Structures are given as C-alpha cells and as structure tokens.
Steps between C-alpha positions, in 0.01 A plus 500: 500500500718802558680355800484127413785302343415153370789261449506153348741260337496181299691295243394583137310237304435443123140607542623850603649529149173396331302762695760775417488401133121535493511847657777628267316354197193721595715802464627407153158508349514411135844340535399199700577158363143389420438823313820470304388149387160643404672774293718233331197294408312815374796605284528147364134482400511839338820398316315192372210711373741729312689201353174357368409831333847509335658785699828321570682803653236570762473138579873462553517814720206374716658161525823653625297704754328174619835323539645800701206508739520120551867514575463807722232323707747217589795720554326754715334242721815293556718806572248652744447174681883450535563846618223466768621149601861604536398808704229349718650157569853622560638630825334264755257611758330837438388744763207736438429814681202727461491832683357855446769578243476196276609142452840347545610160368840370600695183467867408547607692180274804490262741672240667284269780639217648298274772629122458495464783246703311242250213485204533257297184576487215742351154449400224737493127448420237760879466572656837402477878499668646184583865482565638144752776427521572126561152346662367817320309771574467870367167611401464865421135577237489782696202650770755596275661756338371815142394449373787710702759304361403153190717553724787611713463190180509290384816681842666465506441127131586433535831690757620254454306168189363328499133595349276234448125483744344244298316235656252274555611141 
C-alpha cells in the first residue's frame, strides 16, 4: 500500500464510543472496572475474616481499601466514557485518511495525524477497525469507507500492525 490512499467519512455514533472504550480498557490491564469491583469484593471478604478473628486495625484498613476500589471503579469508568463521548461524538462528520505515512482523522474542529509506527495494536469488530496508541484509540468505522475499500483498509492495517479480533471482556 505504498502508493494507495484510502479516504472515507461518516457521522460518529454512540457505538463508536463503546468500541473505543473496550480497546482502551484492554490497555489499562488491572485497572479495568470489573477488576476494580473484584478487588473491592476481595478486600471486603478479607476484612471480614480479620474482623472475625479480632484484628480490628487490619479489618478497618482492608475495608477502607475495599471502599476506595469500589469508588474508583465508578469514577474511572464514568470519566473515561465521558471523555470518549465528548471527543468522538463532537465535531460532526469525520473524515478518515489512511496512507503510507499513517492515519488522519479530521472533523470541523480538528485534524489529528498519527504515524503507523506509533500504533502498538489494531483490533477488528464486524463494524470497526480500532488502532491503539498507548491508552488512546483511533476508531475507524467500516461504514465510513466504500464497501470495496474495507478489504483494502484491513490489508493496509494488517501490513503494519498486528490485527486482532476484538473479543468482549
């Protein structure tokens, strides 16, 4: 794809936010919301065991840790989703350009270009390609490209970044 430029555009949709959230959560590892709830429950159970054995200090510390994990799970999820929603759903129609140098995403308010070497993974769903750069995701809806170009977009991405199916968490 050295001489081919693929261009597409579409209006952003709420599902674009959900897919971007799933990809960024994969990067966060042990800080995802379900894992934070698990840590909260684990700390609470251990705190209960310490309380039953009479070690009040350890029980109180573990209970505080459980509460912090529980609150962090809600705050982190809500904040991440709001940031992604505000970014992805603002600005109206988005244009996507893939060429030999990288990917450009532009709308009425911004133009962002990221070179291929900055992406560390790519994921594919039935409706999206998602390119991950650190904890940020570039969402490329397949509906933005002509039907005949979707295979070329897949090839362009796969020739530069490992392209994996996005499994639900």
